[in-house]
C-alpha positions in Angstrom: 0.0 0.0 0.0 2.8 2.4 0.9 4.7 1.6 -2.3 1.6 2.3 -4.5 1.0 5.7 -2.8 4.6 6.6 -3.4 4.3 5.8 -7.1 1.2 8.0 -7.5 2.9 11.0 -6.0 5.9 10.6 -8.1 3.7 10.3 -11.3 1.9 13.6 -10.5 5.1 15.8 -10.4 5.6 15.9 -14.2 2.0 16.8 -14.7 2.3 19.9 -12.5 5.4 21.0 -14.3 3.8 20.8 -17.8 0.9 22.9 -16.6 3.2 25.6 -15.3 5.0 25.8 -18.7 1.7 26.1 -20.6 0.5 28.8 -18.1 3.7 30.7 -18.6 3.4 30.5 -22.4 -0.1 31.8 -22.3 0.9 34.7 -20.0 3.7 35.6 -22.5 1.3 35.5 -25.4 -1.2 37.6 -23.5 1.6 40.1 -22.7 2.6 40.2 -26.4 -1.0 40.7 -27.5 -1.4 43.4 -25.0 1.7 45.2 -26.3 0.5 44.9 -29.9 -2.9 46.2 -28.8 -1.2 49.2 -27.2 0.8 49.8 -30.3 -2.4 49.7 -32.4 -4.1 52.0 -30.0 -1.2 54.4 -30.1 -1.2 54.3 -34.0 -5.0 54.8 -34.1 -4.6 57.8 -31.7 -1.8 59.2 -33.9 -4.0 58.8 -37.0 -6.9 60.5 -35.3 -4.6 63.3 -34.2 -3.2 63.6 -37.7 -6.7 63.7 -39.3 -7.8 66.3 -36.8 -4.6 68.3 -37.5 -5.2 68.1 -41.3 -8.8 69.0 -40.9 -7.7 72.0 -38.7 -5.2 73.0 -41.3 -7.7 72.7 -44.1 -10.2 74.7 -42.1 -7.7 77.4 -41.3 -6.6 77.5 -44.9 -10.3 77.8 -46.1 -10.9 80.6 -43.5 -7.7 82.4 -44.6 -8.7 82.2 -48.2 -12.2 83.5 -47.5 -10.9 86.2 -45.2 -8.6 87.5 -47.9 -10.9 87.0 -50.8 -12.9 89.7 -52.4 -15.8 87.3 -52.6 -18.2 87.1 -49.6 -20.2 83.9 -49.3 -23.8 84.1 -48.2 -27.1 82.1 -47.9 -30.5 83.4 -47.2 -34.0 82.0 -47.1 -35.9 82.3 -50.4 -39.1 83.5 -48.8 -42.0 85.3 -50.6 -42.1 88.2 -48.0 -39.1 90.5 -47.8 -39.0 90.4 -44.0 -38.7 86.5 -44.1 -35.7 86.5 -46.4 -33.3 86.1 -43.5 -29.6 85.5 -43.8 -28.6 82.1 -42.5 -24.9 82.3 -43.4 -22.5 85.0 -44.3 -18.7 84.5 -44.4 -16.6 86.4 -41.8 -14.9 88.5 -44.5 -18.0 90.7 -44.6 -15.8 92.6 -42.2 -14.1 94.1 -45.3 -17.2 96.4 -45.4 -16.9 97.1 -41.6 -19.7 94.7 -40.5 -19.5 91.6 -38.3 -21.1 88.3 -39.6 -22.8 87.6 -36.3 -24.6 91.0 -36.3 -26.0 90.1 -39.7 -27.0 86.6 -38.8 -28.6 87.7 -35.5 -30.7 90.3 -37.4 -29.0 93.2 -35.6 -27.9 94.4 -39.0 -30.2 93.6 -42.0 -28.3 92.9 -45.1 -30.9 94.8 -47.2 -30.0 97.9 -45.2 -26.5 97.7 -46.6 -27.8 98.4 -50.1 -27.4 101.9 -51.2 -30.6 103.8 -51.0 -30.6 104.7 -54.7 -30.4 101.0 -55.7 -32.8 99.5 -53.2 -36.0 99.6 -55.3 -34.2 98.5 -58.4 -32.6 95.4 -56.7 -35.8 94.5 -55.0 -37.8 94.6 -58.2 -35.1 92.6 -60.0 -35.2 89.9 -57.4 -39.0 89.8 -57.5 -38.8 89.4 -61.3 -36.1 86.7 -61.1 -38.4 84.8 -58.6 -41.4 85.3 -60.9 -39.5 83.9 -63.9 -38.2 81.0 -61.8 -34.6 81.8 -62.5 -32.2 79.3 -60.9 -29.3 81.7 -61.1 -28.8 85.4 -61.7 -26.4 88.3 -61.3 -27.0 91.8 -60.0 -24.9 94.9 -59.8 -25.6 97.5 -57.1 -23.9 99.7 -54.5 -23.6 99.0 -50.8 -22.8 101.4 -48.0 -19.9 100.4 -45.7 -20.1 101.0 -42.0 -17.7 103.9 -42.5 -20.2 105.5 -45.0 -18.2 104.6 -48.1 -20.2 103.7 -51.2 -18.8 100.7 -53.1 -20.0 98.7 -56.2 -20.6 94.9 -55.8 -21.5 92.1 -58.1 -24.1 89.6 -56.6 -24.0 86.1 -58.1 -26.9 84.1 -56.7 -28.1 80.5 -57.2 -31.4 79.0 -56.0 -31.0 75.7 -54.2 -33.2 73.4 -52.1 -32.1 71.2 -49.1 -33.2 67.8 -48.1 -36.2 69.2 -46.1 -37.4 71.1 -49.3 -36.4 74.5 -47.9 -35.3 76.9 -50.7 -32.3 79.2 -50.3 -30.6 81.9 -52.3 -26.9 81.5 -51.9 -23.9 82.8 -53.8 -21.1 85.2 -53.6 -20.8 89.0 -53.3 -17.8 90.4 -55.1 -16.3 93.9 -54.6 -16.0 95.3 -58.1 -15.6 99.0 -57.1 -12.3 99.5 -58.8 -13.5 97.8 -62.0 -16.6 100.0 -62.0 -14.5 103.1 -61.5 -12.3 102.1 -64.5 -15.4 101.3 -66.5 -16.9 104.6 -65.6 -13.7 106.5 -66.4 -13.6 104.7 -69.8 -17.2 105.5 -70.4 -16.6 109.2 -69.6 -13.5 109.2 -71.8 -15.3 107.6 -74.7 -18.2 110.1 -74.2 -15.8 113.0 -74.2 -14.0 111.9 -77.3 -17.3 111.1 -79.0 -18.5 114.6 -78.1 -15.3 116.0 -79.5 -15.7 114.1 -82.8 -19.4 115.0 -83.1 -18.9 118.7 -82.4 -15.7 119.3 -84.3 -16.0 121.2 -87.6 -13.8 118.7 -89.2 -15.2 115.6 -90.9 -14.6 112.2 -89.2 -15.2 108.7 -90.6 -14.4 105.2 -89.3 -14.1 102.6 -92.0 -13.6 98.9 -92.2 -10.6 97.3 -93.8 -12.3 97.7 -97.2 -12.9 101.4 -96.7 -16.7 101.0 -96.1 -18.0 103.6 -93.6 -19.1 102.2 -90.3 -19.5 105.5 -88.5 -19.2 109.2 -89.2 -19.9 112.6 -87.6 -22.4 115.3 -88.6 -19.6 117.5 -90.0 -18.7 114.9 -92.6 -22.3 114.2 -93.5 -22.9 117.9 -94.0 -19.7 118.2 -96.0 -20.9 115.6 -98.6 -24.6 116.5 -98.3 -25.8 113.1 -97.0 -27.5 111.8 -93.9 -25.3 109.9 -91.5 -27.5 106.8 -91.8 -27.1 107.0 -95.6 -23.3 107.0 -95.4 -23.1 103.7 -93.4 -21.8 101.0 -95.7 -20.7 103.3 -98.5 -17.2 103.7 -99.8 -16.3 107.4 -100.4 -13.1 106.4 -102.3 -14.8 103.8 -104.6 -14.0 105.9 -107.8 -10.7 107.3 -106.5 -8.2 104.6 -107.3 -5.1 106.5 -106.2 -6.4 107.5 -102.8 -7.9 104.0 -102.3 -4.6 102.4 -102.9 -2.8 104.8 -100.6 -5.1 104.2 -97.7 -5.2 100.5 -98.1 -1.4 100.3 -98.5 -1.2 102.2 -95.2 -2.6 99.2 -93.3 0.7 97.4 -93.9 2.8 100.4 -93.2 1.7 101.5 -89.8 -0.4 99.0 -87.9 1.3 99.5 -84.6 2.7 103.0 -84.3 1.5 106.6 -84.3 2.3 107.4 -87.9 -0.6 108.5 -90.1 -1.3 108.8 -93.8 -1.7 112.3 -95.2 -3.7 112.3 -98.5 -5.2 115.0 -100.7 -8.0 114.1 -103.0 -11.5 114.9 -104.1 -14.7 113.4 -102.6 -18.0 113.3 -104.4 -20.9 115.3 -102.9 -24.5 114.4 -103.2 -25.1 117.1 -105.8 -22.4 115.5 -108.1 -19.7 118.1 -107.3 -16.2 117.2 -106.2 -15.0 118.5 -102.8 -11.2 119.0 -102.4 -10.2 117.5 -99.0 -7.2 116.8 -96.9 -7.3 113.4 -95.1 -5.3 112.4 -92.1 -5.8 108.6 -91.7 -4.5 105.9 -89.5 -5.3 102.3 -88.6 -7.3 101.5 -85.4 -5.7 98.6 -83.7 -6.8 96.3 -80.9 -4.6 95.6 -77.8 -3.3 92.5 -79.6 -2.3 94.5 -82.7 -5.2 93.3 -84.9 -6.5 96.0 -87.3 -10.0 97.0 -86.4 -10.4 99.5 -89.2 -9.2 102.8 -90.6 -10.2 106.1 -89.1 -9.8 109.4 -90.9 -10.2 113.1 -90.2 -11.2 115.0 -93.3 -10.8 118.7 -93.8 -12.8 120.6 -96.5 -10.2 122.5 -98.5 -12.6 124.4 -100.7 -11.7 127.9 -99.5 -8.0 127.1 -99.1 -8.0 125.7 -102.6 -9.6 128.8 -104.0 -6.9 131.0 -102.4 -4.1 128.7 -103.4 -5.6 128.5 -107.0 -5.3 132.2 -107.2 -1.7 132.1 -105.9 -1.1 129.3 -108.4 -2.4 131.5 -111.3 0.0 134.3 -110.2 2.9 131.9 -110.0 2.2 130.3 -113.4 2.1 133.7 -114.9 5.7 134.1 -113.9 6.7 131.0 -115.9 7.1 131.1 -119.7 3.7 130.8 -121.3 5.2 129.6 -124.6 8.6 128.5 -125.8 11.0 131.0 -127.4 11.4 131.2 -131.1 15.1 130.4 -131.5 16.6 129.6 -134.9 17.8 126.0 -135.2 16.3 125.1 -131.7 13.0 123.5 -130.7 12.1 124.2 -127.1 9.3 122.9 -124.8 8.9 123.2 -121.1 6.4 122.2 -118.4 6.0 122.7 -114.7 3.6 120.5 -112.6 3.3 121.4 -109.0 2.3 118.6 -106.6 0.2 121.3 -104.8 -1.5 124.4 -106.1 1.8 126.3 -105.9 5.3 124.9 -105.8 9.0 125.5 -105.5 10.1 124.5 -109.0 11.1 127.1 -111.6 12.2 127.2 -115.2 12.9 130.1 -117.5 14.3 131.1 -120.9 16.9 133.9 -121.2 17.8 135.3 -124.6 20.9 137.4 -125.3 21.7 139.1 -128.7 24.0 141.8 -127.4 27.4 142.4 -129.0 26.5 140.1 -131.8 25.9 137.2 -129.5 23.4 134.6 -130.6 22.7 132.5 -127.5 19.9 131.6 -125.3 19.8 130.0 -121.9 17.6 127.5 -120.1 17.3 127.8 -116.3 15.7 125.1 -114.2 15.6 125.5 -110.4 14.3 123.6 -107.4 13.6 125.2 -104.0 13.7 122.7 -101.1 10.2 121.6 -100.2 7.0 122.5 -101.9 4.0 124.7 -101.2 3.4 128.4 -100.5 6.8 129.1 -98.7 8.8 127.4 -101.5 6.7 129.3 -104.1 7.4 132.7 -102.5 11.2 131.9 -102.4 11.1 130.8 -106.0 9.4 134.1 -107.1 12.1 136.1 -105.3 14.8 134.0 -107.0 13.2 134.4 -110.4 13.0 138.2 -110.0 16.6 138.5 -109.0 17.9 136.1 -111.7 16.1 138.1 -114.4 17.3 141.4 -113.1 20.9 140.2 -112.9 20.8 138.4 -116.2 19.8 141.7 -117.9 23.1 143.3 -116.7 26.6 142.9 -118.0 28.6 139.9 -116.9 29.2 136.2 -117.6 27.0 133.3 -116.6 29.3 132.6 -113.7 28.9 136.2 -112.5 25.1 135.8 -112.6 25.1 132.6 -110.6 27.6 134.0 -108.0 25.5 137.1 -107.5 22.3 135.0 -107.2 24.0 132.8 -104.6 25.0 135.8 -102.5 21.5 137.1 -102.7 19.8 133.8 -101.7 22.3 133.1 -98.9 21.2 136.3 -97.2 17.4 135.5 -97.7 17.5 131.9 -96.5 20.2 132.3 -93.9 17.8 131.5 -90.9 15.4 129.3 -92.7 17.8 126.5 -93.7 16.4 126.4 -97.2 18.4 126.4 -100.4 17.9 126.2 -104.2 19.4 123.8 -106.7 19.8 125.2 -110.2 21.0 124.2 -113.6 21.9 127.0 -116.0 22.5 125.8 -119.6 23.5 128.2 -122.5 23.4 127.4 -126.2 25.5 129.4 -128.7 24.2 128.7 -132.2 27.0 130.7 -133.9 29.8 128.7 -132.1 27.8 125.4 -131.9 28.8 125.3 -128.3 27.3 124.7 -124.8 28.1 126.3 -121.4 26.6 125.1 -118.2 26.7 125.7 -114.5 25.5 123.1 -112.1 24.5 124.4 -108.6 23.8 121.2 -106.8 21.1 120.2 -109.3 20.6 116.9 -111.2 22.9 116.9 -114.3 21.1 117.7 -117.6 20.9 114.8 -120.0 22.0 114.9 -123.7 20.9 112.2 -126.1 22.4 111.8 -129.6 20.3 109.6 -131.9 23.1 109.3 -134.3 25.0 106.9 -132.1 22.3 106.2 -129.5 24.4 107.7 -126.7 23.4 109.4 -123.5 25.6 111.8 -121.6 25.0 113.7 -118.4 26.2 117.3 -118.2 28.0 117.1 -114.9 30.3 119.4 -113.0 31.0 120.7 -109.5 28.8 123.1 -107.8 27.1 123.7 -104.4 23.3 124.5 -104.1 22.5 128.2 -104.0 22.0 129.7 -100.5 24.4 127.4 -98.6 27.7 129.2 -98.8 27.8 132.9 -99.4 31.3 132.9 -100.8 31.3 129.8 -102.9 33.1 130.2 -106.2 31.1 128.6 -109.0 32.7 127.6 -112.3 31.2 126.7 -115.7 31.7 123.8 -118.1 31.9 124.1 -121.9 31.5 121.8 -124.9 31.7 122.7 -128.6 30.3 119.7 -130.3 26.6 120.4 -130.9 25.4 117.9 -133.4 22.1 117.9 -135.5 19.1 116.3 -133.7 20.8 116.1 -130.3 18.2 116.4 -127.5 18.7 117.9 -124.1 16.6 117.3 -121.1 16.8 119.7 -118.1 14.6 118.5 -115.2 14.0 118.4 -111.5 14.1 115.3 -109.4 10.3 115.2 -109.2 10.3 113.7 -112.7 12.3 110.5 -112.1 11.7 110.1 -108.3 7.9 109.7 -108.9 6.6 106.4 -107.6 3.9 103.9 -108.4 1.7 102.0 -105.9 4.6 99.6 -105.2 6.8 102.5 -104.2 9.0 101.9 -107.2 10.5 105.0 -108.7 10.1 106.0 -112.4 13.9 106.3 -112.6 16.4 107.7 -115.1 16.6 104.4 -117.0 12.8 104.6 -117.9 13.3 108.2 -118.8 16.1 107.4 -121.2 14.1 104.5 -122.8 11.2 106.9 -123.3 13.4 109.6 -124.9 15.0 107.0 -127.2 11.6 105.7 -128.4 10.3 109.2 -129.2 13.5 111.0 -130.3 12.1 111.5 -133.8 9.3 113.8 -132.5 9.7 117.5 -132.1 10.5 119.0 -128.7 6.9 119.4 -127.7 6.0 115.9 -128.8 8.9 114.4 -126.8 7.8 116.4 -123.7 4.2 115.1 -124.0 5.4 111.5 -124.4 7.7 111.6 -121.4 5.0 113.2 -119.2 2.4 110.7 -120.3 4.8 107.8 -119.8 5.6 108.9 -116.3 1.9 109.4 -115.5 1.0 105.9 -116.7 3.8 104.4 -114.6 2.5 106.1 -111.5 -1.0 104.7 -112.2 -2.9 107.3 -110.3 -0.5 107.8 -107.4 -0.1 111.5 -106.9 3.4 113.0 -107.2 4.9 113.9 -103.9 7.2 116.5 -105.4 7.0 119.3 -108.0 8.0 118.3 -111.5 9.7 120.4 -114.1 11.0 119.3 -117.5 12.5 121.4 -120.4 13.3 119.7 -123.7 15.6 121.3 -126.2 16.2 119.8 -129.7 19.0 121.1 -131.9 17.8 121.3 -135.6 20.3 123.3 -137.6 19.5 124.5 -141.1 15.9 123.2 -140.6 16.9 119.5 -140.7 13.6 117.6 -140.3 13.3 116.1 -136.8 
């Protein structure tokens, strides 16, 4: 019995030890699980804190954006009665107008009381009309009064929404547009001012599209041409004036982005069929991006000025030779064409038979510029030249005296005169010429088809009081030789492509018609140059003298 009991106690010892080991393992696992659980709890807490922090940052950012935005957010009840249209939300940046959001939400300050008194009825009636029409969104422009009493323009953009309970709200944004409105008002006043200037000026004004059709005009232009303003819209005043039309249209490519303008003289048709002389200052009208919107032109009626200038032109033309001189063995023809009513070009014939001389001289001069001032100086130069040529002395003496006279006259004006003085001696069959800064005369000999320029040194008259002029001579006059004495307005004339007529075309024309008499040659050259220019008005005065040597009545 004792031995059996002893065996039982001994057998139970390993069983207790195994349980202890299991218990320890369980405790360790529980501890590990508890640690993991704590880690998970800590991570969850960190995530929650992170989300809260991110939400806080997002909220703060949204608040910052709203606070610094010109747009104020709002929501109000969309009630029928005005007093029930209560504000249920307004963003805190309403403070930019001096008000607190909580005062507006509590009703202490009614939003409708912020609206400027002069706009209250209008805005109310607009809202009523929007509601009546069932508009889901609309915009209004009105003024509000800030707490400090300043009046500012705002834009109200409102949308109509309905929440889950079926309650309708008007919500949107209120934008401060005061500076924009001020700029628009300033622009409107500026446009109104310039419109008033254009409408009340005595000068005609038209705005044309890119094809020169009128899109707007003032009363002065309508009165000028004898039409109603409404009748002018869509018409082209230059339809039958090819030269002016080309000039104005070519200007689109020449000055689209600067302040240059085209200056054009032409004639416009009036309603009674007459032609009105006008001066046009035209320029392109460009958008901010540089696109051409049209062509604007100020048009001055030159009728009275033209009458005065026409009279002056008659006086000036009376100072030029009215017919060629009758010189034995010489054919002579001359023409002066001023680009304006009066000009600065000059030509003359001087005949000398004293002391057995048998010579005559051709003089061609060109005063700088053109117009009335050049014409007056030309008249003075002509008078002095004729006076001095009637006195004793050589050709060189005449030119030197004339230079001294002009130098004193133009000393302060900066003007000068170029001149070519060509003398023919029939008895000696010789030439003498003096070139004072002028284009060389041209000699053509049909016998050998040769051209020669009569060159030589010489400064323009009026530049140097003491300049010593010299003459050039030749003694080989041959039958049928032709001499052209001209101003640069002849060969510098341009066509619509801005290409000059040039001396080469001049020589070709002279060669073709060398068999004609002097007058015929002159007519052909002038006609050829006119055809080349194709309606483009000369920008400079033009003078041409043709002399053909025909000794012993040799047929030309």
